[in-house]
C-alpha positions as CSV (number, residue, x, y, z in Angstrom):
1,M,-17.9,1.2,7.6
2,A,-15.3,4.1,8.2
3,P,-15.4,5.9,11.4
4,G,-17.2,9.4,11.1
5,W,-13.9,11.3,11.7
6,L,-12.3,9.5,8.7
7,L,-14.9,10.4,6.3
8,P,-14.1,14.2,5.6
9,I,-10.5,13.1,5.3
10,A,-11.3,10.2,2.9
11,A,-13.3,12.9,0.7
12,F,-10.2,15.4,1.1
13,C,-7.9,12.8,-0.1
14,C,-10.1,11.3,-2.8
15,L,-9.5,14.4,-4.8
16,G,-6.9,12.3,-6.5
17,G,-4.2,15.0,-6.6
18,I,-6.5,17.5,-8.7
19,A,-6.3,21.2,-7.6
20,L,-9.8,22.5,-8.0
21,G,-10.2,25.6,-10.0
22,G,-6.4,25.7,-10.9
23,A,-3.5,23.6,-12.2
24,P,-3.2,20.0,-11.8
25,C,-1.6,18.9,-8.6
26,H,0.9,16.2,-9.3
27,Y,1.9,15.2,-5.8
28,P,0.2,12.3,-3.6
29,P,-1.8,13.5,-0.7
30,H,0.9,12.7,1.9
31,Q,3.1,15.1,0.3
32,W,0.7,18.2,0.2
33,C,2.1,19.7,3.4
34,G,5.7,19.0,2.5
35,S,6.3,22.7,1.3
36,S,4.4,26.0,0.9
37,E,4.6,25.8,-3.0
38,I,3.1,22.1,-2.8
39,A,0.3,23.1,-0.5
40,Q,-0.5,26.1,-2.9
41,A,-0.5,24.2,-6.0
42,C,-2.9,21.4,-4.4
43,K,-5.3,23.9,-2.6
44,A,-4.1,22.5,0.9
45,E,-3.0,25.5,2.7
46,K,-5.6,25.8,5.2
47,H,-5.5,22.1,5.8
48,C,-1.6,22.2,6.2
49,A,-2.1,25.1,8.7
50,R,-4.2,23.2,10.9
51,L,-1.5,20.5,11.3
52,G,0.9,22.7,13.1
53,P,4.6,22.6,13.1
54,P,6.4,19.3,13.0
55,G,7.1,17.5,16.1
56,K,10.0,15.3,17.6
57,K,11.0,12.8,15.0
58,A,11.6,9.2,15.6
59,D,12.1,5.9,13.7
60,P,9.0,5.1,11.7
61,V,7.0,1.9,12.5
62,S,7.6,-0.7,9.7
63,V,4.7,-2.3,8.2
64,S,5.2,-5.1,5.8
65,L,2.5,-6.8,4.0
66,Y,2.9,-10.0,2.1
67,Y,0.0,-10.6,-0.1
68,E,-1.4,-11.6,-3.4
69,S,-3.3,-9.1,-5.8
70,L,-6.8,-11.0,-6.1
71,C,-7.1,-12.2,-2.4
72,P,-10.1,-10.4,-1.1
73,A,-8.8,-10.3,2.3
74,C,-5.6,-8.9,1.0
75,R,-7.5,-6.1,-0.9
76,S,-9.5,-5.3,2.0
77,F,-6.8,-4.7,4.4
78,L,-4.8,-2.8,1.9
79,V,-7.7,-0.5,0.7
80,F,-9.4,-0.1,4.1
81,Q,-6.6,-0.2,6.8
82,L,-3.0,0.2,5.0
83,F,-3.6,2.9,2.8
84,P,-5.8,5.2,4.6
85,T,-3.3,4.9,7.7
86,W,-0.5,5.7,5.5
87,L,-2.3,8.7,4.3
88,L,-3.0,9.9,7.9
89,V,0.3,9.1,9.6
90,G,2.8,8.6,6.7
91,D,5.6,10.2,8.3
92,A,5.3,7.9,11.4
93,M,5.4,4.7,9.3
94,E,7.3,2.8,6.5
95,I,5.6,0.2,4.4
96,T,7.0,-2.7,2.5
97,L,4.9,-4.4,0.0
98,V,5.6,-8.1,-1.2
99,P,3.0,-9.0,-3.8
100,Y,3.5,-13.0,-4.1
101,G,1.4,-14.5,-1.3
102,N,0.5,-18.2,-1.7
103,A,1.8,-18.6,-5.1
104,Q,4.0,-21.5,-6.1
105,E,7.0,-21.3,-8.3
106,K,9.3,-24.0,-10.4
107,K,12.2,-23.5,-12.7
108,G,11.2,-23.9,-16.4
109,P,13.3,-24.3,-19.3
110,S,14.3,-20.6,-19.5
111,K,12.6,-18.8,-16.7
112,W,10.7,-19.2,-13.4
113,E,7.1,-20.3,-13.9
114,F,4.4,-19.2,-11.3
115,E,1.1,-20.7,-10.2
116,C,-1.2,-18.5,-8.2
117,Q,-4.0,-19.3,-6.0
118,H,-6.6,-17.2,-7.8
119,G,-5.3,-18.1,-11.3
120,P,-3.3,-16.5,-14.2
121,D,-4.9,-13.1,-13.7
122,E,-3.8,-12.9,-10.0
123,C,-0.1,-13.8,-11.3
124,L,-0.5,-10.9,-13.8
125,G,-1.4,-8.4,-10.9
126,N,1.2,-9.5,-8.6
127,L,3.7,-8.9,-11.7
128,M,2.2,-5.5,-12.5
129,E,2.6,-4.3,-8.7
130,A,6.1,-5.8,-8.3
131,C,6.9,-3.9,-11.5
132,L,5.6,-0.6,-10.2
133,I,7.2,-1.0,-6.9
134,H,10.8,-1.7,-8.4
135,L,10.5,0.9,-11.2
136,L,9.3,3.7,-9.2
137,G,11.1,3.1,-5.9
138,D,9.4,5.7,-3.7
139,Q,6.3,4.5,-2.0
140,G,4.7,8.2,-2.6
141,S,4.8,7.1,-6.2
142,Y,3.9,3.4,-6.2
143,F,1.5,3.0,-3.4
144,P,-1.3,5.4,-4.6
145,L,-1.2,3.4,-7.9
146,I,-1.3,0.0,-6.2
147,F,-4.2,1.3,-3.9
148,C,-6.2,2.4,-7.1
149,M,-5.5,-1.0,-8.9
150,E,-6.7,-2.9,-5.7
151,S,-9.7,-0.7,-5.1
152,S,-11.0,-1.0,-8.7
153,A,-13.5,-3.5,-10.1
154,N,-10.9,-5.2,-12.1
155,V,-7.4,-5.2,-10.7
156,T,-5.4,-6.0,-14.0
157,Q,-7.4,-4.0,-16.4
158,N,-7.0,-0.5,-14.8
159,L,-3.2,0.1,-14.6
160,E,-3.4,2.8,-17.4
161,T,-6.3,4.6,-15.9
162,C,-4.6,4.6,-12.4
163,M,-1.5,6.0,-14.0
164,K,-3.7,8.8,-15.3
165,L,-5.6,9.5,-12.0
166,Y,-2.0,9.6,-10.1
167,P,0.4,10.9,-12.8
168,T,4.1,10.1,-12.6
169,S,6.7,11.5,-14.9
170,E,9.2,8.9,-14.0
171,I,8.1,6.2,-16.0
172,P,5.7,5.6,-18.9
173,L,3.2,2.8,-19.2
174,A,5.4,1.2,-21.7
175,N,8.2,0.6,-19.2
176,V,5.8,-1.1,-16.9
177,T,4.3,-3.4,-19.5
178,S,8.0,-4.2,-20.6
179,C,8.8,-5.2,-17.2
180,V,5.7,-7.1,-16.9
181,S,6.4,-9.3,-20.0
182,G,10.2,-9.6,-19.8
183,D,13.0,-11.0,-18.0
184,L,12.9,-8.4,-15.0
185,G,9.4,-9.0,-14.1
186,N,10.2,-12.7,-13.8
187,K,13.3,-11.8,-11.6
188,L,11.3,-9.6,-9.5
189,M,8.8,-12.4,-8.9
190,H,11.3,-14.9,-8.2
191,Q,12.8,-12.3,-5.4
192,N,9.4,-11.9,-3.8
193,A,8.9,-15.6,-3.7
194,Q,12.3,-16.0,-1.9
195,L,11.4,-13.2,0.5
196,T,8.0,-15.0,1.2
197,D,9.3,-18.4,1.6
198,A,12.0,-16.7,4.3
199,L,9.3,-15.5,6.4
200,R,10.0,-16.7,10.1
201,P,7.4,-18.0,11.2
202,P,6.5,-19.3,7.9
203,H,3.4,-17.9,6.4
204,K,0.1,-19.8,6.7
205,Y,-2.1,-17.5,5.0
206,V,-2.4,-13.8,3.4
207,P,-2.5,-10.9,4.2
208,W,0.5,-11.5,6.3
209,I,1.4,-8.7,8.3
210,A,4.7,-8.0,10.2
211,V,5.2,-4.9,12.3
212,N,8.7,-3.7,13.2
213,G,9.8,-7.3,11.6
214,N,7.6,-9.2,14.0
215,H,4.5,-11.3,13.3
216,T,2.4,-12.8,15.9
217,E,-1.3,-13.9,15.8
218,E,-2.0,-11.0,18.1
219,L,-0.4,-8.4,16.3
220,Q,-1.9,-9.6,13.0
221,G,-5.6,-9.4,14.5
222,E,-4.7,-6.0,15.8
223,A,-3.4,-4.7,12.6
224,Q,-6.3,-6.1,10.6
225,S,-8.7,-4.4,12.7
226,N,-7.2,-1.2,13.6
227,L,-3.7,-0.5,11.9
228,L,-3.9,3.2,12.9
229,G,-4.2,2.1,16.5
230,V,-1.2,-0.1,16.1
231,V,1.1,2.5,14.6
232,C,0.2,5.1,16.8
233,K,0.9,3.0,19.9
234,L,4.3,2.0,18.8
235,Y,5.4,5.3,17.4
236,K,8.0,6.9,19.6
237,G,8.0,10.3,18.5
238,D,5.2,13.4,18.8
239,L,2.2,11.7,17.6
240,P,0.5,12.9,14.6
241,P,-2.9,14.5,15.1
242,A,-4.7,11.7,13.4
243,C,-3.6,9.5,16.6
244,Q,-5.8,11.6,18.8
245,H,-8.7,9.6,17.1
246,K,-6.8,6.1,16.6
247,G,-9.8,4.8,15.0
248,N,-12.4,2.3,16.1
249,P,-11.5,-1.5,15.8
250,S,-13.6,-3.2,13.2
251,P,-14.7,-6.9,13.6
252,F,-11.9,-9.2,12.7
253,S,-11.7,-13.0,12.6
254,P,-9.1,-15.7,11.2
255,Q,-11.5,-16.3,8.4
256,D,-10.7,-12.8,7.0
257,A,-7.7,-14.5,5.0
258,C,-6.7,-16.6,2.0
259,L,-5.3,-19.6,3.5
260,K,-2.2,-21.3,2.3
261,I,-2.9,-24.7,0.6
């Protein structure tokens, strides 16, 4: 269960970028306070005023997630830890998403062939999310879409719906489906396979989390139980207001993972 302080923020963010009683707001929540024009368009002036002026900047905390689209533990971490933390302290962190996980690849006659731990549908979900990351480039554009997919009942069946909920004028749906079915998607999955295979230490399960390029079992456990607290502890700049709370660690055990077979 989310801590009490997070519930009103979650309700605020779950407006999905729609300005109540006015024109649609086409900006993800973490950008609503980027300018007075955006704040006005998204009906967020009072919220942004409470945040105060920006403080001392520092290098963001890097959080890299190696995952697979249908692994329950991966979905739980992305939906309940990574995405909310990014919404709350987005300027203090930088994310990298690598959808591949415990998949295996082999060279086919004309392209790479993949076998995924949770079957062909997971391979499709990995492909969709890899294409979104590549085509959109900016995490403010692709991360809300991936969150929407991973938090839905059926990851692979809701891409079109999620693109309507989090609209972006940068790419049409046809571009994503073309990437998924074509050579580009196959190339992106091969790249993700190489990135995953290059992990040191080698990954034993997913979600596999690296913070500032480092992975330890202790850091993994802290991140899965309270990522907000980890980012707030490591960030060297003026702490965002959300760090006053830092969240409450949730129970974590090594079983909260999809083991590599």
